C-alpha positions as CSV (number, residue, x, y, z in Angstrom):
1,F,12.6,-22.4,17.1
2,G,11.8,-25.8,16.0
3,G,10.9,-29.7,15.8
4,E,7.7,-31.2,15.7
5,K,4.7,-28.6,16.9
6,N,6.9,-24.6,17.4
7,S,6.8,-23.4,20.2
8,L,7.8,-19.4,21.1
9,E,7.8,-18.4,24.9
10,I,7.9,-14.8,25.8
11,K,9.5,-13.9,29.3
12,M,9.6,-10.2,30.9
13,K,11.9,-9.5,33.7
14,N,11.3,-10.4,36.6
15,N,9.2,-13.1,35.1
16,Q,6.3,-11.3,35.9
17,F,4.4,-12.4,32.2
18,D,5.6,-16.0,31.4
19,I,3.8,-17.7,28.4
20,Q,4.5,-20.1,26.1
21,I,2.5,-20.6,22.8
22,I,2.1,-23.7,20.6
23,G,2.5,-23.6,17.0
24,E,-0.7,-25.6,15.1
25,L,1.8,-26.3,12.0
26,D,4.3,-29.4,12.3
27,N,7.8,-27.8,11.3
28,G,5.0,-23.9,10.8
29,N,9.0,-22.3,11.9
30,L,6.0,-20.1,14.1
31,G,7.8,-17.4,15.3
32,F,10.3,-17.2,12.5
33,S,9.1,-13.5,12.8
34,F,7.6,-11.2,14.3
35,D,7.0,-7.6,14.8
36,G,5.1,-5.0,17.3
37,I,3.0,-3.2,14.5
38,D,1.2,-1.0,16.8
39,D,-2.4,-0.2,17.1
40,I,-3.5,-1.3,13.3
41,N,-7.2,-1.5,14.6
42,N,-7.5,1.9,16.5
43,D,-8.6,0.1,19.8
44,G,-5.5,2.2,22.0
45,F,-3.3,-1.2,21.9
46,D,0.2,-2.1,20.0
47,D,-0.2,-5.2,18.5
48,L,1.7,-7.7,17.7
49,A,1.8,-9.7,14.7
50,I,3.2,-13.2,14.2
51,S,4.6,-16.1,11.5
52,A,4.7,-19.4,10.5
53,P,6.1,-19.1,6.7
54,H,6.5,-23.2,6.3
55,G,3.7,-24.8,5.2
56,V,0.8,-22.5,4.1
57,G,2.0,-19.6,5.6
58,L,0.5,-18.0,8.4
59,V,0.7,-14.4,9.8
60,Y,-1.6,-14.3,13.3
61,I,-2.6,-11.5,14.3
62,L,-2.8,-11.2,18.4
63,F,-4.5,-7.4,19.5
64,G,-3.2,-5.8,22.8
65,R,-5.2,-5.0,25.8
66,D,-5.4,-3.1,28.9
67,T,-5.1,-6.5,31.1
68,N,-2.8,-8.8,32.0
69,D,-5.1,-11.1,32.0
70,W,-2.9,-14.0,29.3
71,K,-2.9,-17.1,29.9
72,S,0.0,-18.8,30.9
73,N,0.6,-20.9,27.7
74,G,-1.7,-23.0,24.8
75,S,-2.0,-22.7,20.9
76,I,-1.5,-20.1,18.7
77,S,-5.2,-20.4,17.7
78,E,-5.6,-19.3,21.6
79,F,-4.5,-16.4,21.4
80,A,-4.5,-14.8,17.8
81,N,-6.8,-12.6,16.6
82,F,-7.4,-13.4,13.4
83,T,-5.2,-15.4,11.3
84,I,-4.0,-14.4,6.9
85,V,-3.1,-17.4,5.7
86,G,-0.5,-17.2,3.1
87,S,-1.7,-19.7,0.4
88,V,-5.5,-21.3,-0.5
89,N,-4.0,-24.7,-1.8
90,P,-3.0,-26.6,1.3
91,S,-0.5,-29.0,-0.6
92,D,2.0,-26.1,-0.7
93,A,5.0,-27.5,1.0
94,Y,6.2,-23.8,1.3
95,T,5.3,-20.7,0.6
96,G,7.4,-18.3,2.8
97,F,4.0,-16.4,3.7
98,G,5.6,-14.6,6.5
99,T,9.2,-14.1,6.7
100,S,9.1,-11.2,7.3
101,I,6.5,-8.9,8.3
102,S,6.6,-5.3,9.3
103,N,5.4,-2.1,10.8
104,L,5.1,0.2,7.9
105,G,3.4,2.9,10.0
106,D,0.0,5.3,8.8
107,I,1.1,4.7,5.1
108,N,-2.1,6.3,4.0
109,A,-2.2,9.4,6.9
110,D,-6.1,7.3,8.0
111,G,-4.9,7.2,11.6
112,K,-4.3,3.5,12.1
113,N,-1.3,1.8,11.6
114,D,-0.2,-0.3,9.0
115,F,1.9,-3.1,8.3
116,G,3.9,-5.9,5.4
117,V,4.1,-8.6,5.1
118,S,6.7,-10.6,2.4
119,Y,5.5,-13.9,0.0
120,L,8.8,-15.5,-1.4
121,G,6.1,-17.8,-4.0
122,G,6.0,-17.6,-7.2
123,N,8.4,-14.6,-8.2
124,G,8.3,-13.1,-4.3
125,S,5.5,-10.3,-3.4
126,A,5.4,-7.6,-0.6
127,H,2.2,-7.8,1.3
128,I,0.8,-4.7,2.4
129,F,-2.5,-4.8,4.8
130,L,-3.5,-0.8,5.8
131,G,-4.9,-0.6,9.5
132,K,-8.6,-1.1,9.8
133,D,-11.9,-1.0,12.8
134,N,-12.8,-4.3,11.2
135,W,-10.9,-7.1,10.3
136,A,-13.8,-9.6,10.2
137,Y,-12.4,-10.0,6.2
138,T,-8.8,-10.7,6.1
139,K,-8.6,-13.9,5.8
140,S,-5.8,-14.8,3.3
141,S,-2.7,-13.0,1.4
142,Q,-5.2,-12.0,-0.8
143,D,-7.1,-9.8,1.0
144,A,-3.5,-7.8,1.7
145,D,-4.9,-3.8,0.7
146,I,-1.7,-3.3,-1.5
147,I,0.3,-6.5,-3.7
148,I,3.5,-5.6,-5.6
149,T,4.1,-8.4,-7.3
150,N,7.2,-9.8,-9.7
151,I,9.6,-8.4,-7.2
152,G,12.1,-10.6,-8.2
153,L,13.4,-14.3,-7.0
154,R,13.4,-14.0,-2.8
155,G,12.2,-10.5,-3.4
156,G,9.9,-10.8,-1.1
157,N,12.5,-11.8,1.2
158,K,12.6,-9.0,3.6
159,I,9.8,-6.5,4.5
160,I,11.5,-3.1,5.7
161,G,9.0,0.0,7.4
162,I,11.4,3.3,6.6
163,Q,8.6,5.7,7.5
164,D,8.0,9.0,6.4
165,L,11.2,9.7,4.7
166,N,9.7,13.6,3.2
167,L,8.6,14.7,6.7
168,D,5.0,15.4,5.3
């Protein structure tokens, strides 16, 4: 991905589902990381997270739906149900929020899937968002339910969901 306004193209077999999603930020690197994060809003449909980690760092959340009525192309903001902003300081050149996104499964056993987002700013951190029915108040990285900080230089470079290790 690259260029002035990065874009992400999604093609399915036999070109039955062909979408071009256009980034909003110059050199924001839309699509740098994306992951199917299962059903984070408990509506019965799997959801998708797509990042643009350069600049303030953005993670766009697209809720799944039961219809195939996606428009063929448009801005990421037209597709996203909500956006999580990494830094509230618009002058940040590179926060790295969204360098890695991972489905974490249901880590708190509430029946809703959870996901993690890396943040390279500062000394590195991991931001864990627990699934919920209402995402209206999730606007920034600081709204994460769990923030693990100071994980070392570039320590937030990769988040990996390892699911249930001890089968409990």
